[in-house]
C-alpha positions in Angstrom: 3.8 -86.7 3.2 2.9 -86.2 -0.8 5.7 -87.3 -3.3 7.4 -85.0 -5.5 5.9 -84.3 -9.0 8.0 -82.8 -12.0 6.5 -81.4 -14.9 7.3 -79.5 -18.3 4.7 -76.8 -18.3 5.2 -76.1 -22.1 2.6 -73.2 -22.1 4.5 -71.2 -19.3 7.9 -72.6 -20.6 8.9 -73.7 -17.5 10.0 -76.8 -15.5 8.2 -77.2 -12.2 8.7 -79.6 -8.9 5.7 -79.7 -6.6 5.0 -81.8 -3.4 1.4 -82.0 -3.5 -0.2 -78.8 -4.4 3.0 -76.9 -3.1 5.2 -75.4 -5.7 8.7 -75.9 -4.6 10.8 -74.8 -7.5 10.8 -73.7 -11.3 13.2 -73.4 -14.0 12.3 -70.9 -16.8 13.6 -71.9 -20.3 13.5 -70.8 -23.9 13.4 -73.4 -26.5 14.6 -72.6 -30.2 14.0 -76.0 -31.6 17.7 -76.7 -31.3 19.0 -75.5 -27.7 17.1 -75.1 -24.6 18.4 -71.7 -22.7 17.8 -72.6 -19.0 16.9 -69.0 -18.0 15.8 -68.8 -14.5 15.9 -71.0 -11.5 13.8 -70.0 -8.6 12.6 -71.6 -5.3 9.6 -70.2 -3.3 11.2 -68.6 -0.4 9.3 -70.8 1.9 11.0 -74.1 0.3 14.5 -72.6 -0.2 17.7 -74.5 1.9 16.4 -77.9 0.6 18.0 -78.1 -2.7 15.1 -78.1 -4.6 16.6 -75.8 -7.4 19.0 -78.6 -7.5 16.3 -81.5 -8.2 14.4 -79.4 -10.8 17.6 -79.0 -12.7 18.6 -82.4 -12.6 15.5 -83.5 -13.9 14.9 -81.0 -16.6 18.4 -82.1 -18.1 17.4 -85.5 -17.3 14.5 -84.8 -19.6 16.4 -83.0 -22.4 19.2 -85.9 -22.6 16.3 -88.5 -22.6 14.8 -86.4 -25.7 18.1 -86.3 -27.3 17.1 -83.7 -29.9 18.4 -80.6 -28.0 21.3 -79.1 -26.1 21.2 -76.7 -23.2 22.4 -73.3 -22.9 22.9 -72.6 -19.2 22.2 -68.9 -19.1 20.9 -69.0 -15.5 24.2 -68.6 -13.1 22.8 -71.5 -10.7 22.6 -73.7 -13.6 25.9 -72.9 -14.8 27.2 -73.5 -11.5 25.1 -77.2 -11.6 27.2 -77.9 -14.5 30.3 -77.3 -13.2 29.6 -78.9 -10.3 28.4 -82.2 -12.6 30.9 -82.3 -15.5 29.6 -85.8 -16.3 26.4 -84.0 -17.6 28.4 -81.9 -20.0 27.5 -84.1 -23.0 24.4 -82.3 -23.1 25.4 -78.7 -23.4 25.6 -76.4 -26.3 28.8 -76.2 -27.8 29.4 -72.6 -26.9 28.7 -73.4 -23.3 30.9 -76.4 -23.3 34.0 -74.4 -23.9 
């Protein structure tokens, strides 16, 4: 089975999670240079139910944290729920979102 690959497609403004050639899940964003608004998590219908949206969200948050120059605004309901389930990651949230 091909391994998972995670990429930041800056041209399309989305994070992508793939297994081989199969696109599993994407996380769209807007970046204003200070804050990255995570606007929509989507998993391809044939791949739903396996936690891929959580994987793409976690990897995106890890990448943003590692860069250290942006905060996150969880616009998408799924991303907001992910942060609620992972309070240890709240340090990367935009001040308004952390309240």
